[in-house]
C-alpha positions in Angstrom: -8.0 37.0 11.7 -11.7 37.5 11.1 -11.7 34.7 8.5 -10.0 32.4 11.0 -12.7 33.1 13.6 -15.5 32.4 11.1 -13.7 29.3 10.0 -13.4 28.0 13.6 -17.1 28.8 14.3 -18.2 27.0 11.2 -16.1 23.9 11.9 -17.8 23.6 15.3 -21.1 23.0 13.5 -19.9 19.8 11.7 -21.0 16.3 12.7 -18.2 14.8 14.8 -19.0 11.2 13.9 -21.5 9.3 11.9 -22.6 5.7 11.4 -22.4 4.1 7.9 -23.9 1.0 6.4 -21.2 -0.8 4.3 -21.2 -3.8 2.0 -21.2 -7.2 3.6 -18.0 -9.3 3.2 -18.2 -12.8 1.7 -16.7 -15.3 4.2 -15.0 -18.7 4.0 -14.8 -21.0 7.1 -15.9 -18.3 9.4 -18.9 -18.2 11.8 -18.8 -14.5 12.1 -18.1 -11.6 9.7 -16.9 -8.0 10.0 -19.6 -5.5 11.0 -21.7 -3.8 8.3 -22.6 -0.8 10.5 -19.5 1.2 11.3 -18.6 4.5 12.8 -16.2 7.0 11.4 -15.3 10.3 13.1 -14.8 13.6 11.3 -11.1 13.6 12.3 -10.6 10.0 10.9 -12.4 10.9 7.7 -10.3 14.0 7.1 -7.1 12.1 7.8 -8.1 9.3 5.4 -9.0 11.9 2.7 -5.6 13.7 3.1 -3.6 10.4 2.9 -5.5 9.1 -0.1 -5.2 12.4 -1.9 -1.5 12.5 -1.1 -1.1 9.0 -2.5 -3.1 9.8 -5.7 -1.2 13.1 -6.4 2.2 11.4 -5.7 1.5 8.7 -8.3 0.2 11.2 -10.9 3.4 13.3 -10.4 5.5 10.1 -10.7 3.7 9.4 -14.0 4.7 12.9 -15.2 8.3 12.6 -14.1 8.6 9.2 -15.8 7.3 10.6 -19.1 9.9 13.4 -18.7 12.6 10.6 -18.3 13.5 11.9 -14.8 12.3 8.6 -13.3 13.8 5.7 -15.1 13.5 1.9 -14.9 10.5 0.0 -13.5 7.7 2.0 -12.0 4.4 0.5 -10.9 1.7 3.0 -9.8 -0.9 2.6 -7.2 -3.6 5.1 -8.1 -7.1 3.6 -7.8 -6.1 1.3 -5.0 -5.7 3.9 -2.2 -8.5 2.6 0.0 -6.6 -0.7 0.4 -3.4 0.8 1.9 -5.1 3.5 4.0 -7.9 1.1 5.2 -5.4 -1.6 6.3 -3.2 0.9 8.1 -6.2 2.3 9.9 -6.7 -1.0 11.7 -3.2 -2.1 12.5 -0.4 -0.6 14.5 2.9 0.9 13.3 4.6 -1.8 15.5 3.0 -4.4 13.3 4.8 -5.5 10.2 4.0 -5.2 6.5 5.5 -6.6 3.3 4.3 -6.2 -0.2 5.2 -6.7 -3.9 6.6 -4.0 -6.2 3.5 -1.7 -6.3 4.9 -0.3 -3.1 4.8 3.5 -3.1 1.5 3.7 -1.2 2.5 1.4 1.6 5.9 3.2 2.0 3.8 6.4 2.7 1.4 4.7 5.2 4.3 2.9 7.0 6.0 6.3 7.8 8.0 7.3 4.7 7.6 10.9 3.6 6.6 12.1 0.2 10.0 13.7 -0.2 11.8 10.5 0.6 9.7 8.5 -1.8 10.0 10.9 -4.7 13.8 11.2 -4.1 14.0 7.4 -4.2 12.0 7.3 -7.5 14.6 9.7 -9.0 17.6 7.8 -7.6 18.8 10.6 -5.2 20.8 10.1 -2.1 18.0 11.4 0.2 15.7 8.7 -1.0 14.2 6.2 1.5 16.6 3.5 0.2 19.5 6.0 -0.3 18.6 6.2 -4.0 19.6 2.6 -4.7 16.2 0.9 -4.5 14.0 2.8 -6.9 10.3 2.2 -7.3 10.3 -1.5 -6.4 12.5 -1.5 -3.4 11.5 0.9 -0.6 11.8 0.1 3.1 11.3 1.7 6.5 10.7 0.5 10.0 8.6 -2.6 10.1 8.1 -2.4 6.3 10.1 -4.9 4.3 9.5 -3.7 0.8 8.9 -3.5 -2.2 9.9 -7.0 -3.6 10.5 -7.6 -7.3 10.0 -11.3 -7.6 6.4 -12.2 -8.1 5.0 -13.9 -4.9 8.4 -14.1 -3.2 7.4 -11.7 -0.4 4.7 -14.1 0.8 7.1 -16.7 2.5 9.2 -13.8 3.7 6.1 -12.3 5.4 5.3 -15.7 7.0 8.9 -15.6 8.4 8.3 -12.2 9.9 5.1 -13.6 11.5 7.1 -16.6 12.8 9.5 -14.1 14.4 6.5 -12.3 16.1 5.3 -15.6 17.5 8.8 -16.8 18.5 9.4 -13.5 20.4 6.0 -13.7 22.1 4.9 -10.3 21.0 1.3 -9.2 20.2 2.5 -8.2 16.7 1.3 -9.5 13.4 2.4 -9.4 9.8 0.3 -8.2 6.9 1.5 -10.0 3.8 0.3 -8.6 0.4 0.4 -10.0 -3.1 -1.6 -9.5 -6.3 -4.0 -11.7 -8.2 -1.2 -12.2 -10.7 0.9 -13.9 -7.9 -2.0 -15.9 -6.5 -1.2 -19.0 -8.6 2.4 -19.2 -7.4 3.3 -22.5 -5.7 5.3 -20.8 -3.0 2.1 -19.1 -1.8 0.4 -22.4 -1.2 3.5 -23.8 0.6 3.4 -20.7 2.8 -0.3 -21.2 3.6 0.5 -24.7 4.8 3.3 -23.7 7.1 1.3 -20.7 8.5 -1.7 -22.9 9.3 0.4 -25.6 10.8 2.2 -23.2 13.1 -0.8 -20.9 13.7 1.2 -17.8 12.6 -0.2 -14.3 13.2 -0.2 -13.4 9.5 -2.9 -11.7 7.4 -2.5 -12.8 3.8 -4.0 -10.1 1.5 -4.6 -10.6 -2.2 -5.1 -7.2 -3.8 -7.2 -8.3 -6.7 -7.1 -5.4 -9.2 -8.6 -7.7 -11.9 -5.5 -7.9 -14.1 -2.1 -9.7 -13.7 0.0 -7.5 -16.0 -2.2 -7.7 -19.2 -4.2 -10.9 -18.3 -7.6 -10.7 -16.8 -8.3 -12.9 -13.7 -10.8 -15.0 -15.6 -8.1 -16.0 -18.2 -5.5 -16.7 -15.5 -7.3 -18.6 -12.8 -9.6 -21.6 -12.8 -11.1 -20.2 -9.6 -11.2 -16.4 -9.0 -12.5 -16.8 -5.4 -9.1 -15.8 -4.1 -10.4 -15.6 -0.5 -11.1 -19.3 -0.6 -7.7 -20.3 -1.9 -6.3 -20.9 1.6 -8.8 -23.9 1.7 -8.1 -24.7 5.4 -7.5 -21.0 6.2 -10.5 -18.8 6.8 -11.1 -16.0 4.3 -12.9 -12.8 3.6 -13.7 -11.1 0.3 -13.9 -7.3 0.7 -14.9 -4.3 -1.4 -11.4 -2.8 -1.8 -12.6 0.5 -3.2 -14.4 1.4 0.1 -12.0 2.4 2.8 -14.5 1.6 5.6 -15.0 -1.9 4.2 -11.2 -2.5 4.2 -10.8 -0.9 7.6 -13.4 -3.1 9.3 -12.3 -6.3 7.5 -8.7 -5.7 8.6 -9.8 -5.0 12.1 -11.6 -8.3 12.2 -8.6 -10.1 10.7 -6.2 -8.5 13.1 -8.3 -9.6 16.1 -8.4 -13.1 14.6 -4.6 -13.2 14.4 -3.9 -11.6 17.8 -6.3 -14.1 19.5 -4.0 -17.0 18.6 -6.3 -18.5 15.9 -3.5 -18.4 13.2 -3.6 -17.0 9.7 -6.5 -15.5 7.8 -6.8 -14.6 4.1 -8.4 -11.4 2.7 -9.2 -10.6 -0.9 -9.5 -6.9 -1.7 -11.5 -6.3 -4.9 -9.8 -3.2 -6.3 -8.7 -1.6 -9.5 -5.6 0.1 -10.9 -6.1 3.1 -13.1 -2.7 3.0 -14.7 -1.3 0.0 -16.6 0.7 -2.7 -14.9 3.8 -0.5 -15.1 4.7 2.7 -16.9 5.7 0.6 -20.0 2.1 -0.6 -20.2 -0.4 1.8 -21.6 -3.1 -0.2 -19.9 -5.7 0.0 -22.8 -4.7 -2.9 -25.0 -6.4 -5.5 -22.8 -9.2 -3.3 -21.4 -11.2 -0.4 -22.8 -11.0 3.2 -21.8 -14.7 3.0 -21.1 -14.1 0.3 -18.5 -11.5 2.5 -16.7 -13.8 5.5 -16.8 -16.7 3.5 -15.5 -14.7 2.5 -12.4 -13.5 6.1 -11.9 -17.1 7.4 -12.1 -18.8 4.8 -10.0 -16.3 3.3 -7.5 -13.4 5.8 -7.0 -12.3 5.4 -3.4 -11.5 9.1 -2.9 -14.8 10.3 -4.4 -16.8 7.7 -2.2 -15.2 9.0 1.0 -15.6 12.7 -0.1 -19.3 12.1 -0.8 -19.8 10.5 2.7 -18.0 13.4 4.4 -20.1 16.0 2.5 -23.5 14.3 2.7 -23.2 13.7 6.5 -22.1 17.3 7.2 -18.6 16.1 8.4 -16.7 18.5 6.2 -17.3 21.4 3.7 -16.4 21.6 0.1 -14.0 24.5 0.9 -12.3 22.5 3.6 -11.6 19.6 1.3 -10.4 22.0 -1.4 -8.0 23.5 1.1 -6.6 20.0 1.8 -6.2 19.4 -2.0 -4.2 22.6 -2.3 -2.0 21.7 0.6 -1.4 18.2 -0.8 -0.6 19.6 -4.3 2.0 22.0 -2.8 3.6 19.1 -0.8 3.9 17.0 -3.9 5.3 19.9 -6.0 7.9 20.7 -3.3 8.9 17.0 -3.1 9.2 16.7 -6.8 11.4 19.8 -7.0 13.6 18.4 -4.2 13.7 15.0 -6.0 15.1 16.6 -9.2 17.7 18.7 -7.5 19.0 16.5 -4.7 22.4 15.0 -5.6 22.7 11.4 -6.8 24.6 9.0 -4.4 28.3 9.0 -5.1 29.9 6.0 -6.6 31.9 5.1 -3.5 28.6 4.5 -1.7 27.4 2.0 -4.3 28.1 -1.1 -2.2 27.3 0.4 1.2 24.3 -1.0 3.1 24.8 -4.5 1.9 26.2 -5.7 5.2 24.5 -4.8 8.5 26.8 -2.7 10.7 29.9 -4.3 9.2 32.4 -3.4 6.5 32.7 -5.9 3.6 35.2 -8.7 4.2 38.4 -9.1 2.2 38.5 -12.2 0.0 42.1 -13.4 -0.7 43.5 -10.0 0.1 41.1 -8.2 -2.3 38.3 -5.7 -1.4 36.7 -4.7 -4.6 34.6 -2.0 -2.9 37.7 0.0 -2.2 38.3 0.5 -5.9 35.1 2.3 -6.5 35.8 6.0 -6.6 33.7 8.7 -8.1 35.4 11.0 -10.6 32.6 13.6 -10.6 
């Protein structure tokens, strides 16, 4: 009891909000740019810290479970890129829409999925967010359309979601994410054209983590100015390792879309600590020193932590307490994900049709034959 009183008294002494100078965005076809002086409250900072730490710890646990062969198949980890997902989510609404590629665990969390549901999906269990049938690449929840495995294919789908927003006359928008490896896909440029013609409320976001699989951006693209690739669509290049830069740029982009000006393109310059997927050690095309340099100088969690501490917005003990709580949440979720039952065979073909049983073809219903013997 006494400790709680001391704790409460100490927290009252913290700075409730502070102003920060952030890196200026590069702009394309824009007369204005996002603010470089931004305000963050203590509550916001602590929430961002908790979410990014949860994301980081969840991915490290997924790495461990994969190496133990508890998670199988494809698995693309997001550690290093946490400021992108958390910064974007801080400036849009849960009623807005989001679609991404197969590096999707982080966005499943920010869109409302729980750690337990995500971990159970990774291990193929029936309590997973896609009933254990989607795995790492195919996770969904309300207003979140995956997790898409075909490189770049989510971009036209995202424009279709934005078209639906406009057609229905809502104030909603769609955030449509892809990586630098997908940026040279023809379907992306076709989508730019339609989105610009129809003035769709879509934010195209290229998460440029510097490598498409094992190929550096310089070897893959004649122009690495991904924010200018829309040509006739305005663009922003943003420091994707700084959550406040991402937050302000996304806020700017969302206002642009909601005001009826049509699409906008953002390039988030970020970095992934793991390889492209778990089958890629990640050090054959880049050095360990390069990875370590990014970790030591640009880590998104360390940057936020330093801001909180140096501006008296939190204490070291308070942040350690969050770390302990996050670790426990991850461990509990991992334990659940290894003990929850797998989906039974008879459910294999469920959830293919919406609210409808599968139709019979020439008197045959193949789903009816699937019965689990276990």
